[in-house]
C-alpha positions as CSV (number, residue, x, y, z in Angstrom):
1,M,306.2,14.6,159.8
2,S,309.8,14.6,160.4
3,L,311.9,16.4,157.3
4,R,315.3,16.0,156.4
5,C,317.0,18.7,155.4
6,L,320.1,19.9,153.7
7,F,321.6,23.1,154.0
8,I,323.9,25.2,151.6
9,V,325.5,28.3,153.2
10,Q,327.6,31.1,152.0
11,G,330.9,31.1,154.0
12,E,331.4,34.7,153.8
13,G,331.5,36.4,156.8
14,R,329.4,34.9,159.9
15,G,326.1,36.0,159.6
16,H,324.7,33.3,157.2
17,L,326.7,30.5,159.1
18,T,325.3,31.7,162.3
19,Q,322.0,31.7,161.1
20,A,322.6,28.1,159.9
21,L,323.5,27.1,163.3
22,A,320.5,29.1,165.0
23,L,318.1,27.2,162.4
24,R,319.4,23.8,162.6
25,H,318.7,24.4,166.8
26,L,315.2,25.1,165.9
27,L,314.3,22.3,163.3
28,V,316.1,19.6,166.0
29,E,313.7,21.0,168.5
30,A,310.9,20.5,166.1
31,G,311.5,17.0,165.7
32,H,313.4,17.1,162.1
33,R,316.8,16.5,160.8
34,V,319.3,18.5,159.5
35,E,321.5,15.7,157.6
36,G,324.3,17.9,156.3
37,T,325.7,20.8,155.3
38,V,327.5,22.4,152.3
39,V,329.5,25.5,152.6
40,G,330.5,27.7,150.2
41,Q,334.1,29.1,150.6
42,S,335.8,32.3,149.0
43,R,339.4,32.4,147.8
44,C,339.9,35.7,150.0
45,R,338.4,34.5,153.3
46,A,338.6,31.1,155.5
47,V,335.4,30.0,156.6
48,P,335.4,30.8,160.7
49,S,336.6,27.7,162.6
50,F,333.4,27.8,165.0
51,F,331.0,26.6,162.5
52,S,333.0,23.1,161.6
53,E,333.1,22.9,165.7
54,T,329.8,23.7,166.5
55,F,327.4,22.1,163.7
56,E,326.8,18.8,164.4
57,G,326.5,16.7,161.2
58,T,328.3,16.4,157.8
59,V,330.2,19.7,156.8
60,S,331.4,19.4,153.0
61,F,332.9,22.6,151.5
62,V,333.1,24.1,148.1
63,E,334.7,26.9,146.3
64,S,332.2,29.7,145.4
65,P,332.1,32.8,143.7
66,S,333.3,36.0,145.4
67,F,333.9,39.8,145.2
68,V,337.0,41.1,144.2
69,P,338.1,44.0,146.6
70,D,339.7,47.2,145.9
71,G,343.1,47.9,147.6
72,D,341.8,49.5,150.5
73,D,339.2,46.5,151.4
74,R,336.4,48.9,151.0
75,S,334.2,48.8,147.6
76,V,333.8,45.7,144.9
77,R,335.6,46.3,141.7
78,P,332.7,44.8,139.5
79,W,334.8,44.3,136.2
80,A,337.7,42.6,138.0
81,T,335.0,40.2,139.9
82,F,333.3,39.3,136.5
83,T,336.3,38.7,134.6
84,H,338.5,36.8,137.5
85,E,335.2,34.7,138.4
86,L,334.9,33.9,134.6
87,A,338.1,32.2,134.5
88,R,337.0,29.9,137.6
89,I,334.0,28.7,135.5
90,P,335.3,25.1,135.8
91,T,335.9,25.1,139.5
92,F,332.3,26.2,139.8
93,L,330.9,23.1,138.0
94,D,333.1,21.1,140.1
95,S,331.3,22.9,143.1
96,L,328.0,22.1,141.6
97,A,328.7,18.5,141.2
98,T,329.6,18.3,144.9
99,I,326.6,20.1,145.7
100,D,324.5,17.4,143.7
101,A,326.3,14.4,145.3
102,A,325.2,15.7,148.8
103,V,321.7,15.9,147.6
104,E,321.9,12.5,145.8
105,R,323.5,11.3,149.5
106,H,321.4,12.6,151.8
107,D,318.2,12.7,149.7
108,P,316.7,15.7,151.7
109,D,313.1,16.5,152.0
110,V,313.5,20.2,151.6
111,I,317.3,22.2,151.3
112,V,317.5,25.4,152.5
113,N,320.0,27.8,151.1
114,F,321.3,30.4,153.2
115,F,322.2,33.3,150.5
116,E,325.0,31.1,148.4
117,P,324.8,32.1,145.2
118,L,326.1,28.4,143.9
119,S,322.9,27.2,145.1
120,G,320.8,29.2,142.4
121,F,322.9,27.9,139.6
122,Y,322.5,24.3,141.0
123,A,318.8,24.7,140.8
124,L,319.0,25.6,137.3
125,R,321.6,23.3,135.9
126,Y,320.2,20.1,138.2
127,R,316.5,20.8,138.8
128,P,316.5,19.1,142.1
129,A,313.4,17.2,143.2
130,A,313.6,18.8,146.5
131,P,311.8,22.4,147.1
132,I,314.4,25.0,148.1
133,V,314.0,27.8,150.7
134,A,316.0,30.6,150.5
135,V,316.9,32.6,153.6
136,A,318.8,35.7,154.2
137,H,318.2,39.5,155.3
138,Q,319.4,40.7,152.0
139,Y,316.0,39.4,150.3
140,M,314.4,42.7,152.2
141,F,315.9,44.5,149.4
142,H,313.1,43.4,147.3
143,H,310.3,44.6,149.8
144,P,308.9,48.2,149.4
145,A,309.3,48.5,153.2
146,Y,313.2,48.4,153.0
147,A,314.7,52.0,152.6
148,F,317.7,52.3,150.0
149,P,319.8,55.2,150.1
150,T,318.6,57.9,147.8
151,G,320.3,58.5,144.2
152,R,322.1,55.3,144.9
153,W,320.1,53.3,141.9
154,V,323.2,51.3,140.3
155,Q,324.1,49.9,144.0
156,K,320.3,49.0,144.2
157,W,320.1,47.5,141.0
158,G,323.2,45.3,141.6
159,A,322.0,44.5,145.3
160,Q,318.7,43.4,144.3
161,A,320.3,41.1,141.2
162,F,322.7,39.4,143.3
163,A,319.9,38.7,145.9
164,S,317.7,37.5,143.3
165,M,320.3,35.3,141.7
166,T,320.7,33.5,145.1
167,A,317.3,32.6,145.1
168,W,316.7,31.4,141.4
169,G,315.0,28.0,141.7
170,A,313.5,28.9,145.4
171,V,310.0,28.2,146.1
172,R,310.2,30.5,149.1
173,R,312.5,33.2,150.3
174,L,312.2,33.9,154.1
175,A,313.6,37.8,154.6
176,L,315.0,38.1,158.2
177,S,313.7,41.7,159.2
178,L,314.5,43.5,162.4
179,Y,311.2,45.2,161.7
180,P,307.6,44.2,160.7
181,A,306.7,44.2,157.3
182,P,303.9,42.4,155.2
183,D,304.6,39.2,153.6
184,R,304.3,39.5,149.6
185,P,302.9,36.1,148.3
186,T,302.7,36.9,145.1
187,D,306.5,37.3,145.1
188,G,306.9,34.4,147.2
189,L,308.8,36.5,149.8
190,V,307.8,35.8,153.7
191,V,309.0,38.5,156.2
192,V,310.4,36.6,159.4
193,P,312.1,37.6,162.3
194,P,316.2,37.4,162.6
195,L,317.6,34.0,163.5
196,L,319.3,33.7,166.7
197,R,321.4,31.5,168.6
198,Q,320.1,29.7,171.5
199,A,323.6,30.9,173.3
200,L,322.3,34.4,173.2
201,F,319.2,33.6,175.3
202,E,321.3,31.9,177.8
203,Q,323.5,35.1,178.6
204,P,323.4,36.4,182.1
205,T,320.3,38.9,182.6
206,G,320.5,42.5,184.4
207,R,323.8,43.4,182.8
208,T,324.3,47.0,182.0
209,D,327.6,47.2,180.1
210,S,327.4,50.1,178.0
211,F,329.2,50.1,174.6
212,F,328.5,49.4,171.1
213,L,329.3,45.9,169.5
214,V,330.7,46.3,166.1
215,Y,331.6,43.9,163.4
216,I,333.6,44.8,160.3
217,L,333.8,42.4,157.5
218,N,336.0,44.3,155.1
219,S,338.6,45.7,157.2
220,G,338.9,48.8,155.2
221,Y,335.7,50.4,157.0
222,A,338.1,50.2,160.3
223,E,339.2,53.6,159.2
224,E,335.9,54.9,159.1
225,V,334.9,53.6,162.8
226,I,338.0,54.9,164.3
227,R,337.5,58.4,162.8
228,W,333.7,58.0,164.2
229,H,335.4,57.2,167.6
230,E,337.5,59.9,167.6
231,Q,335.0,62.4,167.3
232,N,333.0,60.4,169.9
233,P,335.7,59.6,172.5
234,D,333.3,58.8,175.4
235,V,331.4,55.9,173.3
236,R,333.1,52.7,174.3
237,L,333.5,50.3,171.3
238,H,333.9,46.3,171.0
239,C,335.1,45.6,167.8
240,F,335.3,42.4,165.6
241,W,336.7,42.5,162.1
242,D,338.1,39.8,159.4
243,R,341.9,40.7,159.1
244,P,344.1,37.7,159.7
245,V,347.2,39.7,160.2
246,A,345.8,41.1,162.9
247,A,346.5,40.6,166.7
248,P,343.9,38.6,168.8
249,V,343.0,41.8,170.8
250,E,343.9,45.2,169.5
251,H,343.4,48.2,172.4
252,Y,342.9,51.1,170.0
253,D,342.7,53.8,173.3
């Protein structure tokens, strides 16, 4: 049976967008169809162009809740985030209506949510007939095999609460994991391997390049990477970061 699928994707960063591309390839290979995608975009960060250029199908964008970072672009300011996003509720209601219009237009058999918080609110407000499957590595936060840093119970609670919010209304949560862990059927949690794009498997084999690949979502963490590199100058790093004012390529040393 061929399924019609609709994706809802968090556009913050690149991980969820890349996972959506990878899953689309797998679904199409299996004979299913991805009719369209709704991407939640942050007011602070543009959705990378590679997704729209690569994804085959209708792509629409909606304004999505986002965190307010501190002045160093490192950590989240909880109260500022709450008050700022509270004032944007009318915008988010319009976003939910856009998602519902996409659901009505594409009439999917299943909705796949890649950690977009609007999906949880959409499920509560509109109660779609199509089942929702939530996909993200962050759902491992609810698995006992995931080890949180000790003594940081507030951060743990916040991470788990946000992950739960994105999956409101979902019939399954697919937790992407780098290591094996048992499923938790009573919690609707299924542990699956990471979603990797087909292009990764088409790279030349036998390469022996010796470097670490680093992706920095919040540019404020670059200073920590630089300090680590100064203490380990023999380790070559290739870093990618989301900083619009940066040059396309910068050589640190």
